[in-house]
C-alpha positions in Angstrom: -82.2 49.6 -23.5 -81.4 48.2 -20.1 -81.2 49.9 -16.8 -78.0 50.2 -14.8 -78.1 48.3 -11.5 -81.2 46.3 -12.0 -81.8 42.6 -11.3 -84.5 40.3 -12.5 -86.2 38.4 -9.6 -89.4 36.7 -10.4 -92.8 36.0 -8.9 -95.3 33.2 -8.9 -97.2 32.7 -12.1 -100.8 33.8 -12.6 -103.1 31.9 -15.0 -105.5 34.0 -17.0 -108.0 31.4 -18.4 -108.5 27.8 -19.0 -107.5 27.7 -22.6 -104.3 29.8 -22.4 -101.5 30.3 -19.9 -100.0 33.7 -20.5 -97.0 35.3 -18.8 -97.5 38.4 -20.9 -95.0 41.3 -21.1 -96.0 44.9 -20.6 -95.3 46.0 -24.1 -93.2 49.1 -23.5 -91.1 47.6 -20.7 -90.5 44.4 -22.7 -89.4 46.3 -25.8 -87.0 48.5 -23.8 -85.4 46.2 -21.3 -86.2 42.5 -21.8 -82.9 40.6 -22.3 -82.3 36.8 -22.0 -79.1 37.4 -19.9 -80.9 39.5 -17.3 -83.9 37.2 -17.0 -81.8 34.1 -16.7 -79.2 35.5 -14.4 -81.1 37.8 -12.1 -78.4 40.3 -12.9 -78.3 44.0 -13.9 -76.6 45.4 -16.9 -73.5 47.4 -16.2 -73.0 51.2 -16.1 -70.5 50.9 -18.9 -73.0 49.2 -21.2 -75.5 51.9 -20.5 -73.1 54.8 -21.5 -73.7 54.6 -25.2 -77.2 53.2 -25.2 -80.0 55.4 -26.6 -82.4 56.5 -23.9 -86.2 55.9 -24.4 -88.2 59.0 -24.8 -91.9 59.9 -25.0 -94.7 57.4 -24.3 -92.4 54.4 -24.6 -90.3 55.5 -21.6 -93.1 54.7 -19.1 -96.2 52.6 -18.9 -98.7 55.2 -17.8 -98.7 59.0 -17.7 -97.0 60.2 -14.5 -97.9 63.1 -12.3 -95.2 65.7 -11.6 -92.8 64.4 -9.0 -89.6 65.8 -7.6 -86.3 65.0 -9.3 -85.2 63.3 -6.1 -86.0 62.8 -2.4 -83.6 62.7 0.5 -85.5 59.8 2.1 -88.3 57.3 1.2 -90.5 57.4 4.3 -93.4 55.3 2.9 -94.4 52.9 0.2 -96.0 55.9 -1.6 -92.6 57.6 -1.7 -91.0 54.5 -3.3 -93.8 54.0 -5.8 -93.7 57.6 -7.1 -90.0 57.4 -7.9 -89.9 53.7 -9.0 -89.5 52.4 -12.5 -91.2 49.0 -13.0 -89.8 46.6 -15.5 -91.9 43.7 -17.0 -95.0 44.6 -15.0 -97.4 41.7 -14.5 -94.8 39.1 -15.4 -92.6 36.7 -13.3 -89.8 39.1 -14.0 -91.5 42.2 -12.6 -89.0 44.6 -11.0 -89.8 47.9 -9.2 -86.6 49.8 -8.5 -85.3 53.3 -7.6 -81.8 54.5 -8.4 -80.0 56.3 -5.6 -76.8 58.4 -5.2 -74.9 59.0 -1.9 -72.9 62.3 -2.1 -70.0 61.5 0.3 -68.5 65.0 -0.2 -71.4 66.7 1.4 -71.2 67.4 5.2 -73.0 65.3 6.4 -73.2 62.8 3.4 -76.4 63.3 1.5 -78.8 60.7 0.0 -80.6 61.3 -3.3 -83.4 58.8 -4.2 -83.8 59.6 -7.9 -87.0 59.9 -10.1 -85.9 56.8 -11.9 -88.4 56.9 -14.9 -87.0 60.4 -15.7 -83.3 59.8 -15.2 -82.2 56.6 -17.0 -78.7 56.7 -15.4 -77.1 58.1 -12.3 -74.8 60.3 -14.4 -77.8 61.8 -16.2 -79.2 62.8 -12.8 -75.8 64.3 -11.8 -75.6 66.4 -14.9 -79.2 67.5 -15.3 -79.6 68.5 -11.7 -76.3 70.4 -11.7 -75.0 68.3 -8.8 -71.9 67.5 -11.0 -72.7 69.3 -14.2 -69.4 69.0 -16.1 -68.1 65.7 -14.9 -66.2 63.8 -17.6 -66.4 60.0 -18.1 -63.0 59.4 -16.3 -64.3 61.2 -13.2 -67.6 59.2 -13.3 -65.6 56.0 -13.6 -63.8 56.8 -10.4 -67.1 56.5 -8.5 -67.1 52.8 -9.3 -63.4 51.9 -9.1 -61.6 53.8 -6.3 -62.1 54.1 -2.5 -61.9 57.9 -2.3 -64.8 58.4 -4.7 -67.2 61.3 -4.2 -70.4 59.3 -5.1 -71.9 55.9 -4.4 -74.2 54.8 -7.2 -76.8 52.1 -6.3 -80.3 50.7 -6.8 -83.0 49.9 -4.3 -85.4 47.2 -5.5 -88.5 45.3 -4.4 -87.6 41.6 -4.8 -91.1 40.2 -5.1 -89.9 36.6 -5.1 -88.4 36.8 -1.6 -90.8 39.6 -0.4 -88.0 41.9 0.6 -86.3 45.2 -0.4 -82.7 45.1 -1.4 -80.0 47.6 -2.4 -77.1 46.8 -4.7 -74.3 48.1 -6.8 -73.0 47.3 -10.3 -71.1 44.0 -10.3 -67.9 45.8 -11.4 -68.0 48.3 -8.5 -64.8 47.9 -6.5 -66.6 48.3 -3.1 -64.6 48.3 0.1 -65.9 47.5 3.6 -65.9 51.2 4.7 -67.8 52.2 1.6 -70.4 49.4 2.2 -70.8 50.4 5.8 -71.5 53.9 4.8 -74.0 52.8 2.2 -75.7 50.6 4.7 -76.0 53.4 7.2 -77.3 55.9 4.6 -79.9 53.5 3.2 -81.2 52.2 6.5 -81.5 55.7 8.0 -83.4 57.0 5.0 -85.7 54.1 4.1 -89.1 53.2 5.6 -88.7 49.4 5.8 -86.3 46.6 6.3 -83.7 46.3 3.5 -80.9 43.9 2.7 -77.7 44.3 0.8 -77.7 42.2 -2.5 -74.3 41.1 -3.7 -73.6 41.0 -7.5 -70.1 39.5 -7.4 -67.8 37.4 -5.3 -66.0 40.6 -4.4 -69.2 42.0 -3.0 -69.7 38.9 -0.9 -66.2 39.1 0.6 -66.7 42.8 1.3 -70.0 42.2 3.0 -68.5 39.5 5.2 -65.6 41.8 6.1 -68.0 44.6 6.9 -70.2 42.3 9.0 -73.3 43.2 6.9 -76.0 40.6 6.3 -76.7 40.1 2.6 -78.7 38.1 0.0 -76.7 36.7 -2.9 -77.5 36.7 -6.5 -77.4 32.9 -6.4 -80.1 32.9 -3.7 -82.4 35.0 -5.8 -81.8 32.8 -8.9 -82.8 29.7 -6.8 -86.2 31.3 -6.1 -87.0 32.1 -9.7 -90.1 30.1 -10.9 -89.1 30.6 -14.5 -85.7 30.6 -16.3 -85.5 31.2 -20.1 -82.8 29.0 -21.5 -83.4 29.4 -25.2 -85.9 32.0 -26.6 -88.2 31.3 -29.5 -91.7 30.1 -30.6 -93.1 26.7 -31.5 -96.3 25.0 -32.4 -96.8 21.4 -31.2 -98.7 18.9 -29.0 -98.0 19.1 -25.3 -96.5 15.8 -23.9 -95.8 15.5 -20.2 -92.9 13.1 -19.7 -92.6 11.2 -16.5 -89.6 9.0 -17.2 -87.2 7.7 -19.7 -89.9 5.6 -21.4 -91.7 8.8 -22.2 -88.5 10.4 -23.6 -88.2 7.5 -26.0 -91.8 8.0 -27.3 -91.4 11.7 -28.1 -92.1 12.9 -31.7 -90.6 15.9 -33.5 -93.8 17.9 -33.2 -94.1 17.4 -29.4 -93.7 20.1 -26.9 -91.9 18.1 -24.2 -92.7 18.9 -20.5 -90.0 17.0 -18.6 -90.3 16.1 -14.9 -86.6 15.2 -14.9 -83.7 16.7 -17.0 -82.6 13.7 -19.2 -79.1 13.1 -20.6 -80.4 12.8 -24.1 -83.4 13.9 -26.1 -84.8 13.2 -29.6 -85.7 16.2 -31.7 -88.8 17.9 -30.5 -90.6 21.2 -31.1 -89.8 22.7 -27.7 -88.7 21.8 -24.1 -90.1 22.9 -20.7 -88.4 21.4 -17.7 -89.5 21.1 -14.0 -85.9 21.3 -12.8 -83.4 24.0 -13.6 -80.5 22.9 -15.8 -77.4 24.8 -16.9 -76.6 26.5 -20.2 -74.3 23.6 -21.0 -76.6 20.7 -20.2 -76.9 18.3 -23.1 -80.6 19.1 -23.3 -80.0 22.9 -23.6 -77.2 22.5 -26.1 -79.5 20.4 -28.2 -82.3 23.0 -27.9 -79.8 25.7 -29.0 -78.5 23.6 -31.9 -82.1 22.9 -33.1 -83.2 26.4 -32.5 -86.2 25.5 -30.3 -87.6 27.2 -27.2 -86.4 25.8 -23.9 -87.2 27.0 -20.4 -87.4 26.0 -16.8 -90.9 26.4 -15.4 -91.6 25.5 -11.7 -94.2 22.8 -11.4 -94.4 22.6 -15.2 -96.4 19.4 -15.3 -99.1 20.7 -13.0 -99.2 24.0 -14.7 -99.6 22.5 -18.2 -101.6 19.4 -17.2 -104.8 20.9 -18.7 -103.0 21.1 -22.1 -101.6 17.6 -22.1 -102.2 16.0 -25.6 -103.4 19.3 -27.0 -102.0 21.4 -29.8 -100.7 24.7 -28.6 -98.6 27.7 -29.6 -95.7 28.3 -27.2 -93.6 31.5 -27.0 -90.6 31.7 -24.6 -89.3 35.3 -24.1 -87.0 36.7 -21.5 -89.7 37.9 -19.2 -92.0 34.9 -19.3 -93.7 32.4 -21.6 -97.1 32.1 -23.3 -99.1 29.0 -24.1 -102.2 29.3 -26.3 -104.5 26.5 -27.3 -104.8 26.2 -31.1 -108.3 26.5 -32.6 -109.7 23.6 -34.7 -109.1 25.7 -37.8 -105.5 26.3 -36.9 -105.0 22.6 -36.3 -106.6 21.7 -39.6 -104.2 24.2 -41.3 -101.0 22.6 -39.9 -98.7 21.3 -42.6 -98.0 17.5 -42.9 -95.7 16.0 -40.2 -92.9 15.6 -42.7 -92.8 19.4 -43.2 -93.0 20.1 -39.5 -90.3 17.6 -38.8 -88.0 19.2 -41.3 -88.6 22.6 -39.6 -87.4 21.2 -36.2 -83.9 22.2 -35.6 -81.4 22.7 -38.4 -82.7 23.1 -41.9 -81.9 19.9 -43.7 -78.7 20.2 -45.6 -77.5 23.3 -43.7 -75.1 21.3 -41.6 -73.0 19.0 -43.6 -70.9 16.0 -42.4 -67.2 16.3 -43.1 -66.3 14.5 -46.3 -64.1 11.6 -45.0 -60.7 10.8 -46.4 -60.5 7.0 -46.3 -57.0 6.8 -47.7 -55.4 7.3 -44.2 -55.4 4.1 -42.2 -52.5 4.8 -39.9 -53.1 5.4 -36.2 -52.3 9.1 -35.8 -50.8 10.3 -32.5 -52.1 13.5 -30.9 -48.8 15.4 -31.6 -49.3 15.0 -35.4 -53.0 16.1 -35.5 -54.0 19.5 -36.8 -57.2 21.0 -38.1 -56.6 19.5 -41.5 -56.9 16.0 -40.0 -60.6 16.4 -39.4 -61.1 14.6 -42.7 -59.4 11.5 -41.4 -60.2 11.7 -37.6 -63.1 14.1 -37.0 -63.1 17.6 -35.6 -62.8 16.5 -32.0 -59.5 14.7 -32.4 -58.2 17.4 -34.8 -59.0 20.2 -32.5 -57.3 18.5 -29.6 -54.1 18.4 -31.7 -54.5 22.0 -32.6 -54.8 23.0 -29.0 -51.8 21.0 -28.0 -49.8 22.6 -30.8 -50.9 26.1 -29.6 -48.9 25.6 -26.4 -51.3 27.7 -24.3 -49.5 28.6 -21.1 -50.6 26.7 -18.0 -52.4 24.1 -20.0 -51.9 20.6 -21.3 -53.8 18.1 -23.5 -53.7 14.4 -22.4 -51.9 12.3 -24.9 -53.7 10.0 -27.2 -54.1 8.6 -30.7 -56.7 8.6 -33.4 -58.3 5.5 -35.0 -59.3 7.1 -38.3 -62.5 6.8 -40.3 -60.9 4.2 -42.6 -61.0 1.6 -39.8 -64.7 2.1 -39.2 -65.4 2.0 -42.9 -63.5 -1.2 -43.4 -65.1 -2.9 -40.4 -68.7 -1.9 -41.4 -68.2 -2.9 -45.0 -66.8 -6.3 -43.9 -70.0 -6.9 -41.9 -72.5 -5.6 -44.5 -73.7 -2.6 -42.6 -75.2 -0.8 -45.6 -77.5 -3.8 -46.3 -78.4 -4.1 -42.7 -79.4 -0.4 -42.5 -81.5 -0.8 -45.6 -83.4 -3.8 -44.2 -83.8 -2.1 -40.8 -85.4 1.0 -42.4 -87.8 -1.2 -44.4 -89.2 -2.7 -41.2 -92.9 -2.0 -40.7 -93.3 1.1 -38.5 -89.6 2.1 -38.5 -90.2 5.4 -40.1 -93.3 6.3 -38.1 -92.9 4.8 -34.6 -90.1 5.9 -32.3 -90.3 2.7 -30.3 -89.9 0.5 -33.3 -86.9 2.6 -34.3 -85.3 2.4 -30.9 -85.7 -1.4 -30.7 -84.2 -1.9 -34.2 -81.3 0.5 -33.4 -80.6 -1.2 -30.1 -80.4 -4.6 -31.9 -78.0 -3.2 -34.5 -75.8 -1.7 -31.8 -75.7 -5.1 -30.0 -74.7 -6.8 -33.2 -71.9 -4.3 -34.0 -70.3 -4.9 -30.6 -70.4 -8.7 -31.2 -68.9 -8.5 -34.7 -65.2 -9.5 -34.8 -62.4 -7.0 -35.5 -59.7 -8.0 -37.9 -56.9 -9.5 -35.8 -54.1 -7.3 -37.3 -56.2 -4.1 -36.8 -57.0 -4.9 -33.1 -53.3 -5.8 -32.5 -52.3 -2.4 -33.9 -54.6 -0.6 -31.4 -53.1 -2.5 -28.5 -49.6 -1.8 -29.7 -50.2 1.9 -29.9 -51.9 1.9 -26.5 -48.9 0.1 -24.9 -46.1 1.9 -26.7 -47.5 5.5 -26.8 -49.8 5.5 -23.7 -48.0 3.0 -21.5 -50.9 0.6 -21.3 -52.6 2.8 -18.7 -56.3 3.7 -18.3 -57.7 5.5 -21.3 -61.0 7.2 -22.3 -62.3 5.9 -25.7 -64.1 8.9 -27.3 -66.2 9.5 -30.3 -64.8 11.8 -33.1 -67.3 11.4 -35.9 -67.6 13.5 -39.1 -71.1 14.6 -37.8 -70.3 16.4 -34.6 -68.5 19.5 -33.4 -69.4 21.3 -36.6 -70.1 25.0 -37.0 -73.8 24.2 -37.8 -74.3 21.1 -35.7 -72.9 20.4 -32.2 -73.9 16.8 -31.7 -73.4 17.3 -28.0 -74.1 14.2 -26.0 -75.2 12.1 -29.0 -72.3 9.6 -29.0 -70.7 7.3 -26.5 -67.6 7.7 -24.4 -66.2 4.7 -22.6 -64.3 5.9 -19.5 -61.1 4.5 -18.0 -60.5 1.4 -20.1 -57.6 -0.6 -18.7 -57.1 -3.8 -20.7 -56.5 -4.7 -24.3 -59.6 -6.8 -24.6 -61.7 -3.9 -23.1 -60.1 -1.5 -25.5 -61.3 -3.5 -28.5 -64.9 -3.7 -27.1 -64.8 0.0 -26.2 -63.9 1.0 -29.8 -66.8 -1.1 -31.1 -69.2 0.6 -28.6 -68.2 4.0 -29.8 -68.6 2.9 -33.4 -72.0 1.5 -32.5 -73.1 4.8 -31.0 -73.6 6.1 -34.5 -76.9 4.3 -34.0 -77.8 5.7 -30.6 -81.5 6.7 -31.0 -80.9 10.3 -30.0 -78.0 10.5 -32.6 -80.2 9.0 -35.3 -83.1 11.4 -34.6 -80.9 14.5 -34.3 -79.1 13.7 -37.6 -82.4 13.1 -39.3 -83.7 16.4 -38.2 -80.5 18.1 -39.4 -80.6 16.4 -42.8 -77.7 13.9 -42.4 -78.2 10.7 -44.2 -77.3 7.5 -42.3 -74.8 6.5 -45.1 -72.9 9.8 -44.7 -71.8 9.3 -41.1 -68.5 7.7 -40.2 -67.0 7.4 -36.7 -63.4 8.1 -35.8 -62.2 7.2 -32.3 -59.8 9.1 -30.1 -58.0 7.0 -27.5 -56.9 9.4 -24.8 -55.0 9.0 -21.5 -57.4 9.0 -18.5 -56.9 11.7 -16.0 -58.2 11.7 -12.4 -59.1 15.4 -12.1 -59.9 17.3 -9.0 -62.5 19.5 -10.8 -63.9 19.5 -14.3 -66.3 21.5 -16.4 -67.3 23.3 -19.5 -67.0 26.9 -20.5 -68.3 29.1 -23.3 -66.2 32.0 -24.6 -69.3 34.3 -24.7 -72.5 34.9 -22.8 -74.7 31.9 -23.7 -77.8 34.0 -22.8 -77.0 37.1 -24.8 -74.7 37.3 -27.8 -74.2 41.0 -27.2 -71.9 40.2 -24.3 -68.7 38.9 -26.0 -66.6 39.9 -23.0 -68.3 37.3 -20.9 -67.0 33.8 -20.2 -69.5 31.3 -18.8 -68.1 28.5 -16.7 -69.8 25.4 -15.4 -68.0 23.0 -13.0 -68.2 20.0 -10.6 -65.8 18.2 -8.5 -64.1 15.1 -9.9 -64.1 14.0 -13.5 -66.5 15.8 -15.9 -69.1 13.3 -16.9 -71.8 14.9 -14.7 -71.2 18.5 -15.7 -73.3 18.3 -18.9 -75.7 15.5 -18.0 -78.2 18.1 -16.6 -79.6 15.9 -13.8 -77.9 17.9 -11.1 -77.2 21.6 -11.4 -73.5 22.3 -11.7 -71.6 25.3 -10.2 -72.0 28.2 -12.6 -70.2 31.5 -12.8 -69.9 34.3 -15.3 -66.7 36.3 -15.6 -66.4 39.7 -17.4 -63.1 40.6 -18.9 -64.6 44.1 -19.0 -65.7 44.7 -15.4 -63.4 42.0 -13.9 -66.4 40.9 -11.9 -67.2 37.2 -11.1 -70.9 36.5 -10.7 -72.1 33.3 -9.1 -75.2 31.8 -10.6 -75.2 28.6 -8.6 -72.9 26.6 -6.3 -72.6 22.9 -6.4 -74.2 21.3 -3.3 -73.1 17.7 -4.2 -71.5 15.6 -1.5 -70.1 13.0 -4.0 -67.9 13.1 -7.1 -66.9 10.7 -9.8 -63.2 9.5 -9.8 -61.4 6.8 -11.8 -61.7 3.3 -10.4 -58.4 1.4 -10.1 -60.1 -1.6 -11.7 -61.5 0.4 -14.6 -64.4 2.6 -15.1 -65.4 5.2 -12.6 -66.6 5.2 -9.0 -68.6 7.6 -6.8 -66.7 8.9 -3.8 -67.7 11.3 -1.0 -66.4 14.9 -1.0 -66.6 17.8 1.4 -70.0 19.3 1.0 -70.3 23.0 0.7 -66.8 23.7 -0.6 -66.8 25.9 -3.7 -65.5 24.2 -6.9 -64.4 27.4 -8.5 -62.1 29.9 -6.8 -61.8 33.4 -8.2 -58.2 32.7 -9.3 -59.3 29.6 -11.2 -62.2 31.5 -12.8 -59.8 34.2 -14.2 -57.3 31.6 -15.3 -60.0 29.6 -17.1 -61.3 32.7 -18.8 -57.8 33.6 -20.1 -57.4 30.0 -21.4 -60.8 30.2 -23.1 -59.8 33.4 -24.8 -56.5 31.7 -26.0 -58.5 28.7 -27.3 -60.8 31.1 -29.2 -57.8 32.8 -30.8 -56.5 29.4 -31.8 -59.7 28.8 -33.8 -59.7 32.1 -35.6 -61.9 34.0 -33.1 -64.9 31.6 -33.3 -66.6 31.3 -30.0 -65.9 27.9 -28.4 -67.6 25.4 -26.1 -64.6 24.0 -24.2 -64.3 21.0 -21.9 -61.6 21.4 -19.2 -60.3 19.8 -16.0 -57.8 20.6 -13.3 -54.9 18.3 -12.2 -52.8 20.0 -9.6 -52.2 23.6 -10.8 -52.6 22.8 -14.5 -55.7 23.3 -16.6 -56.2 20.3 -18.8 -58.1 20.8 -22.1 -60.3 17.9 -23.2 -62.3 19.3 -26.1 -63.1 22.5 -28.0 -65.9 22.9 -30.6 -67.7 25.8 -32.1 -70.5 27.1 -29.9 -73.7 26.5 -31.9 -76.9 28.5 -31.3 -80.0 28.9 -33.4 -83.3 30.6 -32.7 -86.7 30.3 -34.4 
């Protein structure tokens, strides 16, 4: 069970011995409160979530026996006072949090402060009822103390934020605070507490209220920036530690490697686990791949230095919400490891569990967006079919840029004409192809280069140009992949294939289509499909040619909490200025927010600090342009609109949670992609 009004700041790591790095959990605390969302977001669970949660009892409710203490104190005049009332979550870990619940009774004359014996009373309401301060209060009356200005009580939490070395006080993110209420809370806390204390904001509303009240504050975003550890995907893995300095190191990774990345790459071959030195977002390609493969993934500050002693060694890795554990394997454990082929099969999807769509090669017409529906995934791939379904749904305030599909039949005919099957067979027979990633990468690069050089049937290419001119007016287009092995319920394929942006001539269109076709043989796509059990012969590439838009902002959203599946009312949104290429690349942290349709709160996880953005170039392609630094990408109004659009897209696809690409042009939200949100955990 999770506590109301807690946050999860972190502290510097401690290393216990040479052969193992352990961020261990205090067992009882971890069992009761550890949650990936809280650890990732430095946020507290809501009061409403707590209402129906079972409360811990007996020895599990506390780490050590406690002496008798009062039910509350009117003031905390010393560290000893704080300690005797505090509950400590995740003791001894980077997520350690000592905190005391408090209640301000505004009806008392003068207002009275109650610092609560927090291990005894799991919720503010329990304290009110058990101490007879408000013994018969019904839920509706309790709710008023979060939602209206004329409330009787203020419910808050005072915490020691070990990562910034400061005490803070805070309120539930859905609390409809006003400036007068916050000023009163500030006066009560400061007059009754022994040390300096700052207000911690948990929503954009709280930030606005603090500014209106003239009260200094520390934001949730600021605390998240200071965390030395962020769990992105929980799980366990066994593998050899590989510290990766650059792209060459990425190319050399094997499926049984635990990759320690100095930079967050755009792509990644299948590995056993990922630890990064730089934070990324829930929707970075690397994290989406980790979720799809079901492997552990976490940000660890100074990861290369921390894990240097284990480089090249076999270890067991465990990533949990409150930390991670690394243990060196014994010689006996190493000797007992299964053969690599078995370990490789265990990485990511179980072979055969995610199946490519069976293509319908009878359809060779170019299909316009307006004609596409979910059924057309057999001719054009899920990406193109879903775009057609979203356009047909007529979601208010949205549009889908027009385009047309080049179906699988064109790819199949082109590849057959150029003997692709024989070329793949010869490639796979090359010495070292099966065992050496560098040999595979070289062979795949050669094949891609050849595909781009092969001629397209003149009539076929003329048909593409005619559709581009007649339907799309001959303007700039994005040439996008829509294969039968991506955007599937069991296999995302995020970031595996190529998109060619802002193509502006007929000749460039022909080359772009061949580049997208050739991306079937991108090394990361080849490796990911192999791990998921797709045979090379089963993959066909459709292409969607779509009108280019020069967006003001762009991003991705997930229609549930990506860190905790138990929060279906959450929408996660990631955004940057300009067109959306950089949002999912992971090299620079995007602006991230969470919106709750339940509490109506908007929580900021990070703001974009970039001073440049990508825009369409008049001569084709994209260019980098300067933008006003420090300006928020996402306004509260846009966040709420996006969340509502996301909910509508989810309904369009039968209530399945979606990973949605979006952009803004003027006042309209433009939908660019929707696919099932894929997550596995081992």
